[in-house]
Backbone and ligand atoms as CSV (ligand in chain L), in Angstrom:
chain,resi,resn,atom,element,x,y,z
A,1,UNK,N,N,112.789,141.880,54.159
A,1,UNK,CA,C,113.920,142.564,53.972
A,1,UNK,C,C,113.915,143.264,52.521
A,2,UNK,N,N,114.257,144.529,52.595
A,2,UNK,CA,C,114.287,145.287,51.398
A,2,UNK,C,C,115.457,144.918,50.451
A,3,UNK,N,N,115.296,145.217,49.273
A,3,UNK,CA,C,116.418,144.875,48.252
A,3,UNK,C,C,116.846,146.244,47.482
A,4,UNK,N,N,118.020,146.279,46.996
A,4,UNK,CA,C,118.422,147.391,46.148
A,4,UNK,C,C,119.390,146.701,45.072
A,5,UNK,N,N,119.571,147.241,44.122
A,5,UNK,CA,C,120.357,146.838,43.022
A,5,UNK,C,C,121.599,147.760,42.946
A,6,UNK,N,N,122.787,147.142,42.968
A,6,UNK,CA,C,124.070,147.988,42.839
A,6,UNK,C,C,124.718,147.469,41.598
A,7,UNK,N,N,125.191,148.425,40.798
A,7,UNK,CA,C,125.986,148.218,39.583
A,7,UNK,C,C,127.436,148.598,39.830
A,8,UNK,N,N,128.328,147.619,39.655
A,8,UNK,CA,C,129.769,148.013,39.955
A,8,UNK,C,C,130.422,148.643,38.699
A,9,UNK,N,N,131.680,148.919,38.828
A,9,UNK,CA,C,132.433,149.749,37.787
A,9,UNK,C,C,132.558,148.954,36.502
A,10,UNK,N,N,132.362,147.585,36.467
A,10,UNK,CA,C,132.224,147.066,35.228
A,10,UNK,C,C,130.926,146.964,34.566
A,11,UNK,N,N,129.964,147.719,35.247
A,11,UNK,CA,C,128.710,147.711,34.595
A,11,UNK,C,C,127.753,146.503,34.999
A,12,UNK,N,N,128.278,145.751,36.013
A,12,UNK,CA,C,127.523,144.558,36.276
A,12,UNK,C,C,126.605,144.843,37.452
A,13,UNK,N,N,125.232,144.726,37.251
A,13,UNK,CA,C,124.232,144.950,38.344
A,13,UNK,C,C,124.195,143.659,39.266
A,14,UNK,N,N,123.941,143.930,40.459
A,14,UNK,CA,C,123.580,142.745,41.478
A,14,UNK,C,C,122.559,143.276,42.482
A,15,UNK,N,N,121.570,142.376,42.668
A,15,UNK,CA,C,120.560,142.758,43.660
A,15,UNK,C,C,120.924,142.075,45.049
A,16,UNK,N,N,120.887,143.061,46.051
A,16,UNK,CA,C,121.419,142.721,47.322
A,16,UNK,C,C,120.369,143.015,48.433
A,17,UNK,N,N,120.285,142.366,49.537
A,17,UNK,CA,C,119.394,142.760,50.630
A,17,UNK,C,C,119.986,144.010,51.314
A,18,UNK,N,N,119.061,144.879,51.911
A,18,UNK,CA,C,119.425,146.034,52.418
A,18,UNK,C,C,118.783,146.148,53.903
A,19,UNK,N,N,119.560,146.371,54.844
A,19,UNK,CA,C,119.071,146.393,56.178
A,19,UNK,C,C,118.691,147.975,56.632
A,20,UNK,N,N,117.488,148.165,57.105
A,20,UNK,CA,C,117.063,149.458,57.488
A,20,UNK,C,C,117.949,149.895,58.747
A,21,UNK,N,N,118.308,151.204,58.644
A,21,UNK,CA,C,119.056,151.776,59.650
A,21,UNK,C,C,120.586,151.777,59.366
A,22,UNK,N,N,121.051,150.927,58.420
A,22,UNK,CA,C,122.472,151.152,57.920
A,22,UNK,C,C,122.495,152.129,56.869
A,23,UNK,N,N,123.671,152.703,56.776
A,23,UNK,CA,C,123.948,153.608,55.572
A,23,UNK,C,C,124.005,152.904,54.315
A,24,UNK,N,N,123.661,153.424,53.261
A,24,UNK,CA,C,123.798,152.833,52.003
A,24,UNK,C,C,125.227,152.335,51.775
A,25,UNK,N,N,126.178,153.086,52.192
A,25,UNK,CA,C,127.585,152.656,52.022
A,25,UNK,C,C,127.735,151.365,52.867
A,26,UNK,N,N,127.340,151.194,54.058
A,26,UNK,CA,C,127.460,150.036,54.922
A,26,UNK,C,C,126.778,148.758,54.063
A,27,UNK,N,N,125.545,149.035,53.669
A,27,UNK,CA,C,124.826,147.998,52.911
A,27,UNK,C,C,125.706,147.505,51.746
A,28,UNK,N,N,126.162,148.509,50.779
A,28,UNK,CA,C,126.959,148.054,49.768
A,28,UNK,C,C,128.474,147.350,50.150
A,29,UNK,N,N,129.025,148.029,51.118
A,29,UNK,CA,C,130.337,147.518,51.643
A,29,UNK,C,C,130.216,146.086,52.168
A,30,UNK,N,N,129.066,145.892,52.926
A,30,UNK,CA,C,128.914,144.513,53.684
A,30,UNK,C,C,128.588,143.466,52.581
A,31,UNK,N,N,128.435,143.910,51.414
A,31,UNK,CA,C,128.008,142.747,50.395
A,31,UNK,C,C,129.210,142.722,49.328
A,32,UNK,N,N,130.429,143.085,49.818
A,32,UNK,CA,C,131.667,142.825,49.191
A,32,UNK,C,C,131.806,143.379,47.829
A,33,UNK,N,N,131.392,144.689,47.746
A,33,UNK,CA,C,131.665,145.437,46.542
A,33,UNK,C,C,132.876,146.099,46.699
A,34,UNK,N,N,134.090,145.536,46.174
A,34,UNK,CA,C,135.320,146.035,46.290
A,34,UNK,C,C,135.624,147.447,45.526
A,35,UNK,N,N,134.653,147.789,44.610
A,35,UNK,CA,C,134.634,149.127,44.049
A,35,UNK,C,C,134.332,150.206,44.845
A,36,UNK,N,N,133.810,149.959,45.967
A,36,UNK,CA,C,133.400,151.043,46.895
A,36,UNK,C,C,134.395,151.135,48.056
A,37,UNK,N,N,135.455,151.986,48.085
A,37,UNK,CA,C,136.436,151.924,48.999
A,37,UNK,C,C,135.932,152.539,50.463
A,38,UNK,N,N,135.276,153.617,50.490
A,38,UNK,CA,C,134.695,154.106,51.699
A,38,UNK,C,C,135.875,154.280,52.692
A,39,UNK,N,N,136.946,154.779,52.337
A,39,UNK,CA,C,138.065,154.817,53.218
A,39,UNK,C,C,138.037,155.640,54.531
A,40,UNK,N,N,137.048,156.560,54.494
A,40,UNK,CA,C,136.951,157.265,55.792
A,40,UNK,C,C,136.051,156.662,56.763
A,41,UNK,N,N,135.342,155.604,56.306
A,41,UNK,CA,C,134.465,154.786,57.207
A,41,UNK,C,C,133.068,155.543,57.494
A,42,UNK,N,N,132.689,156.486,56.638
A,42,UNK,CA,C,131.518,157.059,56.750
A,42,UNK,C,C,131.525,158.541,57.463
A,43,UNK,N,N,132.675,159.119,57.564
A,43,UNK,CA,C,132.870,160.449,58.208
A,43,UNK,C,C,132.606,161.590,57.308
A,44,UNK,N,N,132.045,161.331,56.167
A,44,UNK,CA,C,131.899,162.481,55.143
A,44,UNK,C,C,133.126,163.194,54.933
A,45,UNK,N,N,134.304,162.511,54.702
A,45,UNK,CA,C,135.586,163.347,54.371
A,45,UNK,C,C,136.393,162.736,53.194
A,46,UNK,N,N,135.939,161.772,52.447
A,46,UNK,CA,C,136.864,161.061,51.637
A,46,UNK,C,C,136.192,161.146,50.081
A,47,UNK,N,N,134.924,161.017,50.083
A,47,UNK,CA,C,134.384,160.845,48.665
A,47,UNK,C,C,134.476,159.520,47.960
A,48,UNK,N,N,135.009,158.484,48.586
A,48,UNK,CA,C,135.316,157.151,47.914
A,48,UNK,C,C,134.053,156.359,48.124
A,49,UNK,N,N,132.917,156.896,48.573
A,49,UNK,CA,C,131.744,156.077,48.639
A,49,UNK,C,C,130.591,156.677,47.756
A,50,UNK,N,N,131.187,157.445,46.733
A,50,UNK,CA,C,130.290,158.000,45.671
A,50,UNK,C,C,129.501,157.196,44.781
A,51,UNK,N,N,128.285,157.419,44.750
A,51,UNK,CA,C,127.417,156.480,43.864
A,51,UNK,C,C,126.441,157.406,43.068
A,52,UNK,N,N,126.191,156.999,42.034
A,52,UNK,CA,C,125.090,157.655,41.101
A,52,UNK,C,C,123.694,156.871,41.318
A,53,UNK,N,N,122.794,157.670,41.805
A,53,UNK,CA,C,121.461,157.232,42.109
A,53,UNK,C,C,120.666,157.047,40.726
A,54,UNK,N,N,119.863,156.082,40.503
A,54,UNK,CA,C,119.153,155.902,39.331
A,54,UNK,C,C,118.170,157.121,39.340
A,55,UNK,N,N,118.076,157.746,38.099
A,55,UNK,CA,C,117.291,158.974,37.858
A,55,UNK,C,C,115.933,158.893,38.383
A,56,UNK,N,N,115.210,157.779,38.463
A,56,UNK,CA,C,113.735,157.696,38.966
A,56,UNK,C,C,113.966,157.814,40.534
A,57,UNK,N,N,115.040,157.572,41.181
A,57,UNK,CA,C,115.134,157.685,42.551
A,57,UNK,C,C,115.731,158.947,43.111
A,58,UNK,N,N,116.294,159.773,42.246
A,58,UNK,CA,C,117.175,160.951,42.633
A,58,UNK,C,C,116.236,161.816,43.545
A,59,UNK,N,N,114.931,162.120,43.114
A,59,UNK,CA,C,114.185,162.985,43.977
A,59,UNK,C,C,113.633,162.409,45.207
A,60,UNK,N,N,113.737,161.108,45.276
A,60,UNK,CA,C,113.007,160.416,46.372
A,60,UNK,C,C,113.836,160.290,47.736
A,61,UNK,N,N,115.124,160.552,47.593
A,61,UNK,CA,C,116.006,160.386,48.758
A,61,UNK,C,C,115.981,161.651,49.544
A,62,UNK,N,N,116.360,161.678,50.716
A,62,UNK,CA,C,116.656,162.981,51.487
A,62,UNK,C,C,117.611,163.833,50.880
A,63,UNK,N,N,117.537,165.088,50.856
A,63,UNK,CA,C,118.411,166.005,50.134
A,63,UNK,C,C,119.862,165.983,50.775
A,64,UNK,N,N,120.751,166.331,50.046
A,64,UNK,CA,C,122.217,166.381,50.496
A,64,UNK,C,C,122.279,167.439,51.591
A,65,UNK,N,N,123.135,167.203,52.503
A,65,UNK,CA,C,123.528,168.256,53.413
A,65,UNK,C,C,124.732,169.003,52.832
A,66,UNK,N,N,125.100,170.121,53.419
A,66,UNK,CA,C,126.072,171.020,52.829
A,66,UNK,C,C,127.524,170.358,52.672
A,67,UNK,N,N,128.029,169.576,53.742
A,67,UNK,CA,C,129.228,168.737,53.591
A,67,UNK,C,C,129.283,167.842,52.472
A,68,UNK,N,N,128.250,167.055,52.360
A,68,UNK,CA,C,128.065,166.082,51.322
A,68,UNK,C,C,128.236,166.797,49.922
A,69,UNK,N,N,127.502,167.901,49.751
A,69,UNK,CA,C,127.415,168.685,48.508
A,69,UNK,C,C,128.901,169.084,48.137
A,70,UNK,N,N,129.429,169.700,49.152
A,70,UNK,CA,C,130.831,170.275,48.760
A,70,UNK,C,C,131.873,169.267,48.370
A,71,UNK,N,N,131.722,168.121,49.036
A,71,UNK,CA,C,132.631,166.943,48.759
A,71,UNK,C,C,132.416,166.513,47.278
A,72,UNK,N,N,131.198,166.201,46.996
A,72,UNK,CA,C,130.745,165.795,45.741
A,72,UNK,C,C,131.316,166.723,44.553
A,73,UNK,N,N,130.976,167.990,44.810
A,73,UNK,CA,C,131.297,169.070,43.884
A,73,UNK,C,C,132.815,169.136,43.413
A,74,UNK,N,N,133.617,168.573,44.426
A,74,UNK,CA,C,135.074,168.479,43.983
A,74,UNK,C,C,135.399,167.200,43.154
A,75,UNK,N,N,134.410,166.281,43.045
A,75,UNK,CA,C,134.671,165.011,42.288
A,75,UNK,C,C,134.682,165.309,40.832
A,76,UNK,N,N,135.652,164.589,40.084
A,76,UNK,CA,C,135.653,164.645,38.693
A,76,UNK,C,C,134.449,164.166,38.011
A,77,UNK,N,N,133.737,163.362,38.851
A,77,UNK,CA,C,132.577,162.644,38.154
A,77,UNK,C,C,131.215,163.131,38.754
A,78,UNK,N,N,131.344,164.428,39.311
A,78,UNK,CA,C,130.082,164.911,39.999
A,78,UNK,C,C,128.971,165.027,38.984
A,79,UNK,N,N,127.771,164.582,39.311
A,79,UNK,CA,C,126.616,164.695,38.637
A,79,UNK,C,C,125.538,165.410,39.550
A,80,UNK,N,N,125.169,166.710,39.024
A,80,UNK,CA,C,124.302,167.380,40.059
A,80,UNK,C,C,123.059,166.798,40.402
A,81,UNK,N,N,122.541,165.913,39.571
A,81,UNK,CA,C,121.227,165.360,39.967
A,81,UNK,C,C,121.447,164.076,40.554
A,82,UNK,N,N,122.438,163.274,40.202
A,82,UNK,CA,C,122.536,161.841,40.618
A,82,UNK,C,C,123.516,161.511,41.617
A,83,UNK,N,N,124.459,162.278,41.942
A,83,UNK,CA,C,125.528,161.951,42.755
A,83,UNK,C,C,125.143,162.085,44.223
A,84,UNK,N,N,125.641,161.025,44.967
A,84,UNK,CA,C,125.453,160.927,46.366
A,84,UNK,C,C,126.728,160.295,47.054
A,85,UNK,N,N,126.847,160.698,48.304
A,85,UNK,CA,C,127.759,160.035,49.180
A,85,UNK,C,C,127.006,158.985,49.928
A,86,UNK,N,N,127.202,157.673,49.573
A,86,UNK,CA,C,126.298,156.574,50.127
A,86,UNK,C,C,126.485,156.480,51.533
A,87,UNK,N,N,127.458,156.972,52.230
A,87,UNK,CA,C,127.482,156.966,53.668
A,87,UNK,C,C,126.660,157.935,54.326
A,88,UNK,N,N,126.149,158.894,53.514
A,88,UNK,CA,C,125.282,160.000,54.138
A,88,UNK,C,C,123.855,159.792,53.836
A,89,UNK,N,N,123.524,158.531,53.285
A,89,UNK,CA,C,122.138,158.188,52.991
A,89,UNK,C,C,121.748,156.949,53.913
A,90,UNK,N,N,120.825,157.208,54.803
A,90,UNK,CA,C,120.472,156.136,55.784
A,90,UNK,C,C,119.329,155.449,55.016
A,91,UNK,N,N,119.597,154.045,55.027
A,91,UNK,CA,C,118.624,153.220,54.295
A,91,UNK,C,C,117.375,153.069,55.077
A,92,UNK,N,N,116.248,153.175,54.452
A,92,UNK,CA,C,114.904,152.921,55.083
A,92,UNK,C,C,114.002,152.313,54.139
A,93,UNK,N,N,112.859,151.742,54.538
A,93,UNK,CA,C,111.944,150.989,53.830
A,93,UNK,C,C,111.441,151.615,52.549
A,94,UNK,N,N,111.350,152.924,52.570
A,94,UNK,CA,C,110.835,153.714,51.361
A,94,UNK,C,C,111.858,153.525,50.227
A,95,UNK,N,N,113.016,152.989,50.478
A,95,UNK,CA,C,114.098,152.922,49.414
A,95,UNK,C,C,114.090,151.425,48.822
A,96,UNK,N,N,113.105,150.578,49.168
A,96,UNK,CA,C,113.135,149.290,48.597
A,96,UNK,C,C,113.038,149.338,47.223
A,97,UNK,N,N,113.947,148.787,46.493
A,97,UNK,CA,C,114.066,148.763,45.010
A,97,UNK,C,C,114.963,149.703,44.444
A,98,UNK,N,N,115.539,150.478,45.391
A,98,UNK,CA,C,116.504,151.502,44.878
A,98,UNK,C,C,117.550,150.984,44.016
A,99,UNK,N,N,118.155,151.739,43.010
A,99,UNK,CA,C,119.196,151.301,42.081
A,99,UNK,C,C,120.257,152.361,42.111
A,100,UNK,N,N,121.451,151.880,42.321
A,100,UNK,CA,C,122.598,152.867,42.367
A,100,UNK,C,C,123.815,152.236,41.572
A,101,UNK,N,N,124.571,153.205,41.004
A,101,UNK,CA,C,125.820,152.710,40.389
A,101,UNK,C,C,127.011,153.272,41.162
A,102,UNK,N,N,128.044,152.497,41.391
A,102,UNK,CA,C,129.163,153.044,41.920
A,102,UNK,C,C,129.979,153.925,41.005
A,103,UNK,N,N,130.341,155.051,41.512
A,103,UNK,CA,C,131.059,156.040,40.663
A,103,UNK,C,C,132.592,155.834,40.649
A,104,UNK,N,N,133.187,156.071,39.589
A,104,UNK,CA,C,134.665,155.931,39.542
A,104,UNK,C,C,135.311,156.932,40.653
A,105,UNK,N,N,136.428,156.597,41.086
A,105,UNK,CA,C,137.106,157.499,42.091
A,105,UNK,C,C,137.758,158.740,41.421
A,106,UNK,N,N,137.879,159.766,42.125
A,106,UNK,CA,C,138.528,160.871,41.532
A,106,UNK,C,C,137.691,162.129,41.382
L,1,LIG,S1,S,132.909,156.838,53.327
L,1,LIG,FE1,FE,134.165,158.633,53.072
L,1,LIG,S2,S,132.610,160.158,52.547
L,1,LIG,FE2,FE,131.525,158.395,52.581
């Protein structure tokens, strides 16, 4: 089983197991991170699953689609290099060791 490290809004990192085929949002949500609301359930319409990808990983993930990009650009915390909607990233084995930080809402 692959592992990822998720840092919560208090800056506390935790390593969790990640199942291939789930979205990154589902992996994080299923591990009880309350900081990730994901209120639209993965429909790419809320931006409450926003995470910052570790800079060493940003180029290794599949690129953002247009919908994801435009939602993120509206966020107060948008980072052009590191922001992702975690519901739009499907986890696979190539992401073993990935590090992400949950972004503040807004
Ligand atoms: S869960 Fe709503 S955009 Fe990702």
